[in-house]
C-alpha positions, -999 to +999 in steps of 0.1 A: +628+481-466+635+468-508+646+438-515+683+449-523+716+428-523+730+447-495+697+438-476+707+401-485+744+405-471+731+422-443+707+390-432+735+364-440+761+381-425+737+386-388+730+346-393+765+338-394+774+362-364+749+342-345+757+311-354+792+319-338+779+332-305+755+303-304+785+281-310+809+301-287+782+300-258+779+258-260+817+255-259+823+278-234+797+259-206+795+275-173+826+301-185+809+314-217+821+346-223+786+355-236+773+349-205+778+384-193+759+398-222+729+374-210+727+383-175+730+423-186+702+415-211+678+395-188+685+429-159+675+453-189+643+432-202+633+412-174+611+439-154+597+447-189+591+409-194+567+410-159+551+443-165+538+432-200+527+397-182+509+415-155+489+430-184+485+406-206+474+376-186+444+384-175+432+395-209+446+356-215+428+337-188+397+354-201+405+340-236+414+305-220+379+305-195+356+315-230+373+285-251+370+265-220+336+268-217+322+249-242+341+220-227+325+228-190+290+230-202+294+198-226+301+184-190+278+197-168+252+182-203+268+147-198+263+147-159+232+159-162+217+133-193+242+104-166+217+115-138+181+113-159+196+077-170+201+068-137+163+078-130+151+061-155+168+035-147+155+031-111+121+039-118+121+013-145+137-012-117+106-005-096+084-009-125+099-040-137+095-051-100+063-042-097+054-065-136+071-091-119+050-094-090+018-093-114+034-118-136+038-143-103+006-139-087-010-149-127+009-178-134+001-189-094-038-183-107-029-203-136-014-232-121-041-236-095-067-233-121-044-254-146-053-225-173-032-226-199-024-184-207-005-166-226+004-129-206+000-096-224+004-064-215-022-034-216-012-008-243-042+012-247-075+018-226-113+022-246-115+058-249-107+063-283-128+034-291-162+040-279-180+043-244-173+008-235-150-003-205-123-018-230-084-025-232-065-030-258-033-060-253-002-062-273-012-098-286-032-113-314-035-137-336-002-141-345+004-156-307-029-177-313-054-156-293-088-162-305-124-142-301-144-151-269-115-163-247-116-153-210-089-131-199-076-128-162-048-115-140-036-124-108-067-109-088-093-129-111-115-128-139-104-094-161-129-100-194-132-117-224-115-110-259-141-095-282-118-085-307-085-099-324-058-082-351-027-100-358-005-084-332-030-065-309-067-079-293-092-056-274-109-070-244-143-060-230-136-059-193-162-071-167-178-043-152-191-029-186-228-028-186-231-051-215-209-076-196-226-108-187-208-141-168-226-171-153-214-172-115-213-200-089-210-195-055-187-206-030-200-242-016-237-236-019-232-237-055-264-211-062-259-199-099-264-166-108-255-143-139-236-113-130-238-082-151-215-050-143-220-016-138-190+007-143-170+017-111-198+003-091-197-034-080-212-061-100-251-069-095-256-108-098-295-122-100-295-156-083-317-182-100-331-191-066-347-166-049-348-182-017-308-191-017-291-179+015-264-155+010-248-131+035-219-103+030-186-124+024-199-148+004-176-154-028-185-161-064-166-178-090-171-183-133-197-210-135-178-220-172-195-217-210-201-242-231-167-258-246-154-231-224-160-202-245-161-174-237-154-181-200-136-210-183-146-224-148-133-214-113-120-181-122-127-159-091-148-128-098-153-115-065-172-107-029-211-106-018-210-068-007-250-067+000-281-085-006-315-075-015-339-086+006-360-115-011-397-107-018-407-135-027-392-134-065-383-161-087-344-149-085-325-128-060-301-095-067-266-095-047-242-067-055-205-079-053-173-065-052-149-076-084-116-087-072-101-069-104-092-034-102-100-021-135-085+013-134-051-002-133-048-034-154-008-041-165-002-074-171-030-099-184-035-136-192-055-149-222-070-184-214-058-202-249-059-239-234-093-248-208-087-270-174-093-305-180-114-303-150-132-278-133-112-263-104-143-254-084-131-233-057-093-236-057-087-209-075-104-183-046-082-171-023-073-178+010-097-163+036-076-139+062-078-154+093-098-135+116-074-118+146-084-127+183-099-099+203-080-100+241-110-103+264-105-083+299-125-099+329-128-078+358-140-088+393-150-066+419-140-074+456-170-067+482-158-049+511-183-066+530-191-097+548-193-124+518-229-136+537-242-106+530-238-090+570-220-057+582-196-060+607-226-047+627-244-078+620-215-098+632-208-079+660-245-085+671-242-123+665-217-121+689-236-102+713-265-130+712-244-160+717-231-145+749-251-155+777-243-128+799-252-102+770-275-069+783-313-080+778-316-040+772-299-043+745-307-028+712-312-056+684-298-049+652-318-054+622-316-084+597-290-086+575-297-065+540-319-039+565-309-005+576-301+008+611-329+021+624-322+060+638-305+065+672-334+065+699-355+038+685-359+001+690-354-025+658-394-039+662-400-073+654-422-068+624-397-044+609-420-011+620-404+016+638-424+017+676-434+054+682-433+042+721-398+032+731-399+010+760-382+027+789-378-005+808-361-025+779-389-045+774-374-080+751-406-079+734-405-042+722-440-030+734-444-001+756-458-007+792-487+021+779-495-004+750-497-035+771-523-020+792-543-011+763 
């Protein structure tokens, strides 16, 4: 349709008619003269609208689903991220509880030994540093750490500091073959030197070859001059094997260390030595042995407590009777079996091959008497 003067005039006319109808419809209210035309149009175009809506709605819903799928995917991703965060939080809480327990145990050990310690965390193991049993901790010279300081945890001796950096340090573990520490035996005060053997027990060479040592005996550090590299009284381990003494000047024993060197986390570096030697105070309390219940079984004899059977008791009653038959057979003494039927009990304990037909109380036959 070209833009002409007639078309513009027609458009203005239609707009004027539309405003006029709207005005009449509004003023008429419920009795609007346009109401009949509206109902007729609804009757004609209503079914057409329903059919078009039925055909178009599935397409619209599909388009809406595609449009909203991104939002649902984002919501699912947000829920998954929230679940992961919750799992990490739960795992972190368990790890924090474990670390808190290690820290409490270490502080208790330090308190009993009067050690001034600097807490640190193991952040690396010695695989990248060579073949030695070493670990790296997150404390260095900026934290007051120096070379040849004792390192411990809540269980006992961990090792000694060998290398110090500004913020990290390297610790040589007590189970390293190059590690040696002076030890003292609990109570007996026998001195020796402990050496590491990797994942095997420590070997301790006692200076006294005739020292009396038993499995279960415990050792602590003896201490070094000026308390470096070792402070005294740190628990080392427990004796598990004792080599027999062959008359040598020294004696070797094997000690299971208290510290698990494959599961280190929280450790403490002793930055201040105790004023006095704590001796055996830092050693853990020995577990009390569990009493073993003892059951006593007493056998009750079925016979006479004097060792005589019922037949012996009857025999005694018969002998006590003055009217007893002199031909009655006598029972054997207590502890002897009754002879077979038809044979008398001879006084000498030997069976008489010729029983006495007359009941001779002497237990001998007449024929024997004649002989």
